[in-house]
C-alpha positions in Angstrom: -5.5 -70.5 57.1 -3.6 -68.8 59.9 -1.4 -67.0 57.3 -4.5 -65.7 55.5 -6.1 -64.5 58.8 -2.8 -62.8 59.8 -2.7 -61.0 56.4 -6.3 -59.9 56.7 -5.5 -58.5 60.2 -2.6 -56.5 58.8 0.1 -58.7 60.4 2.1 -59.0 57.1 5.3 -60.2 58.8 3.5 -63.0 60.6 1.5 -63.8 57.5 4.8 -64.2 55.5 6.3 -66.5 58.2 3.3 -68.7 58.3 3.0 -68.7 54.5 6.6 -69.7 54.1 6.3 -72.5 56.6 3.1 -73.8 54.9 5.0 -73.8 51.6 7.9 -75.8 53.0 5.4 -78.3 54.4 3.8 -78.5 50.9 0.3 -77.4 52.1 -2.2 -77.1 49.3 -2.8 -73.5 48.4 0.4 -72.2 50.0 2.1 -71.4 46.7 -0.9 -69.5 45.4 -1.1 -67.5 48.7 2.7 -66.7 48.7 2.8 -65.7 45.0 -0.1 -63.4 45.5 1.6 -61.8 48.5 4.9 -61.4 46.6 3.2 -60.0 43.5 1.4 -57.4 45.6 4.4 -56.5 47.7 6.6 -53.4 47.4 8.8 -54.6 50.3 12.3 -55.7 49.2 12.7 -57.8 52.4 9.5 -59.8 51.7 10.6 -60.4 48.1 14.2 -61.3 49.0 13.2 -63.7 51.9 10.7 -65.5 49.7 13.1 -65.7 46.7 15.9 -67.2 48.8 13.6 -70.0 50.1 12.1 -70.7 46.7 15.6 -70.9 45.1 16.8 -73.2 47.9 13.9 -75.5 47.1 14.7 -75.4 43.3 11.4 -73.8 42.4 12.6 -70.4 41.1 12.1 -71.3 37.5 8.5 -72.3 37.9 6.3 -69.8 35.8 4.1 -68.8 38.8 7.2 -67.8 40.8 8.8 -66.1 37.8 5.6 -64.1 37.3 5.3 -63.2 41.0 8.9 -61.9 41.3 8.6 -60.0 37.9 5.4 -58.4 39.0 6.9 -57.3 42.4 9.8 -55.7 40.6 7.7 -53.9 38.1 8.5 -56.1 35.1 5.0 -56.4 33.9 5.8 -57.8 30.4 8.0 -60.5 32.0 5.2 -61.3 34.4 2.7 -61.6 31.6 4.9 -63.9 29.6 5.6 -66.1 32.6 1.9 -66.4 33.3 1.1 -67.2 29.7 3.7 -70.0 29.9 2.1 -71.3 33.2 -1.3 -71.4 31.5 0.1 -73.5 28.7 1.6 -75.8 31.2 -1.8 -76.3 32.9 -1.2 -74.2 36.1 -4.7 -73.7 37.4 -3.6 -70.6 39.5 -2.1 -68.8 36.5 -5.5 -67.8 35.1 -6.4 -65.9 38.3 -3.0 -64.3 38.5 -3.2 -63.2 34.8 -6.6 -61.8 35.4 -5.3 -59.8 38.4 -2.4 -58.5 36.3 -4.8 -57.5 33.5 -7.1 -55.6 35.8 -4.5 -53.9 38.0 -2.2 -52.9 35.1 -5.1 -52.4 32.6 -3.1 -54.6 30.3 -5.2 -55.5 27.2 -2.5 -57.9 26.0 -2.8 -59.9 29.2 -6.5 -59.9 28.9 -6.3 -61.1 25.3 -3.9 -63.9 26.3 -6.3 -65.0 29.1 -9.3 -65.0 26.7 -7.3 -67.1 24.3 -6.1 -69.6 26.8 -8.8 -69.7 29.4 -11.9 -67.9 28.1 -14.1 -69.2 31.0 -11.9 -67.2 33.4 -12.8 -63.9 31.9 -15.7 -62.2 33.7 -18.6 -60.8 31.7 -17.6 -57.1 32.2 -14.1 -57.8 30.9 -15.5 -59.6 27.8 -17.6 -56.4 27.2 -14.4 -54.3 27.7 -12.6 -56.4 25.0 -15.5 -56.0 22.6 -15.4 -52.2 23.2 -11.6 -52.1 22.6 -12.0 -54.0 19.4 -14.7 -51.6 18.2 -12.4 -48.7 19.0 -9.6 -50.3 17.0 -12.1 -50.8 14.1 -13.1 -47.1 14.2 -16.6 -47.7 15.5 -16.1 -45.4 18.5 -19.8 -44.6 19.2 -20.7 -48.3 19.4 -17.6 -48.8 21.7 -18.9 -46.1 24.1 -22.3 -47.7 24.2 -20.7 -51.0 25.2 -18.5 -49.3 27.8 -21.7 -48.1 29.5 -22.3 -51.8 30.5 -18.9 -52.2 32.2 -19.0 -51.9 36.0 -17.2 -53.5 39.0 -13.4 -53.8 39.0 -13.2 -52.9 35.3 -15.0 -49.6 35.7 -11.8 -47.6 35.9 -10.4 -49.3 32.9 -13.6 -48.5 31.0 -13.3 -44.9 32.0 -9.7 -44.8 30.6 -10.9 -46.2 27.2 -13.8 -43.7 27.2 -11.5 -40.8 27.9 -9.2 -42.0 25.1 -12.1 -41.9 22.6 -13.3 -38.5 23.7 -9.8 -37.0 23.7 -9.4 -38.1 20.0 -12.5 -36.0 19.2 -10.9 -32.8 20.6 -7.3 -32.9 19.3 -4.9 -30.7 21.2 -2.8 -27.9 19.6 0.7 -28.9 18.8 3.4 -26.2 18.6 2.4 -23.1 16.6 0.1 -25.0 14.2 -3.6 -24.8 14.7 -5.2 -27.9 16.1 -7.2 -30.2 13.8 -11.0 -29.6 13.8 -13.0 -31.2 16.6 -15.4 -33.9 15.7 -18.5 -32.0 16.6 -21.2 -34.5 15.6 -19.6 -37.3 17.8 -19.1 -34.8 20.7 -22.6 -33.5 20.6 -24.1 -37.0 20.4 -22.1 -38.1 23.4 -23.0 -34.9 25.3 -26.7 -35.5 24.8 -26.3 -39.1 25.8 -24.5 -38.2 29.0 -27.0 -35.5 29.9 -29.9 -38.0 29.5 -28.0 -40.6 31.6 -27.5 -38.1 34.4 -31.1 -36.8 34.1 -29.7 -33.3 33.6 -32.2 -31.3 31.5 -30.1 -28.2 31.9 -27.1 -29.9 30.3 -29.3 -31.4 27.6 -30.7 -28.1 26.7 -27.1 -26.6 26.6 -26.0 -29.4 24.3 -29.0 -28.7 22.0 -28.3 -25.0 22.0 -24.7 -25.7 21.0 -25.9 -28.0 18.2 -28.1 -25.2 16.9 -25.3 -22.7 17.1 -23.0 -25.0 15.1 -25.6 -25.1 12.3 -25.8 -21.4 11.9 -23.7 -19.8 9.1 -20.6 -17.9 10.1 -21.0 -14.1 9.7 -18.0 -11.8 9.6 -18.1 -8.0 9.6 -15.1 -6.1 8.3 -14.9 -2.5 9.7 -12.2 0.2 9.6 -11.3 3.8 8.7 -12.1 5.2 5.3 -9.8 4.0 2.6 -8.1 1.6 4.9 -8.2 -1.4 2.5 -11.5 -3.0 3.6 -12.6 -3.8 0.0 -9.1 -5.1 -0.9 -9.2 -7.4 2.1 
C-alpha cells in the first residue's frame, strides 16, 4: 500500500524500493504492482534493478515478468506472446496486462487474443470496436462507422484511428505522376451528412447537400480558340 501511495505521489524511486521489498516478502499483489511499474517505465535503471532482483529469485522466465520487460523495451509482440502464455497458464493478472497492452498499443491482435482466452475481461466498448474492425475487414465500412459512434472512454482514440482509416480509403492519394483513383463520393457524402447532423451544424449539412447536387449535374465542357485552330478536330 505504501508503494502504491508513493507512486501516486510521484515518488517513483521510493515506490520502486517499497515494491521490491514487498515482492521479496511475497506480499500479495506485489508482483502485479511491479510488473505494471516496469511495463510503463522508460527508465533503464528501474528496469535493470527489477530484472536483477527477479533473476536472483529465479522468476525471470515467468510469463508476467517476460511480458513486463518486453513491454518496457518496446518489444510489443514478445510482450503479447508472453501474456497469451500467461493466460493459458491461468495467471489472473495477465488479462488486465493484455488489456492494457491492447489499449495503449492499439493492438487488435492482443485484443483478439484476450477475447478468445478471457472474453469477460473485454469491456463493452472494446467489444464494439472489434465488431467494427470485423465489419471493415468484411467491406461493410458504413456499418463499421455506425458502430464506432458507440465507442467512448479509453477506446475513443482507437476508434478515431479506425474511422480515419476508413475515410482515407474513400479519398485515395495520388501516387507519383499517375492520377489518383476516383474518390468514393456516395460514401463520403453520406458520412458528411451524418457528421453534420451529429454536430447539429445546419450550415455543414446544407454544404454537403449542395455538393451532392453538384455531383449529379452533367459535366459541360466548352472548347474555344482562334479560327481554324483545330477545335473541330479536337
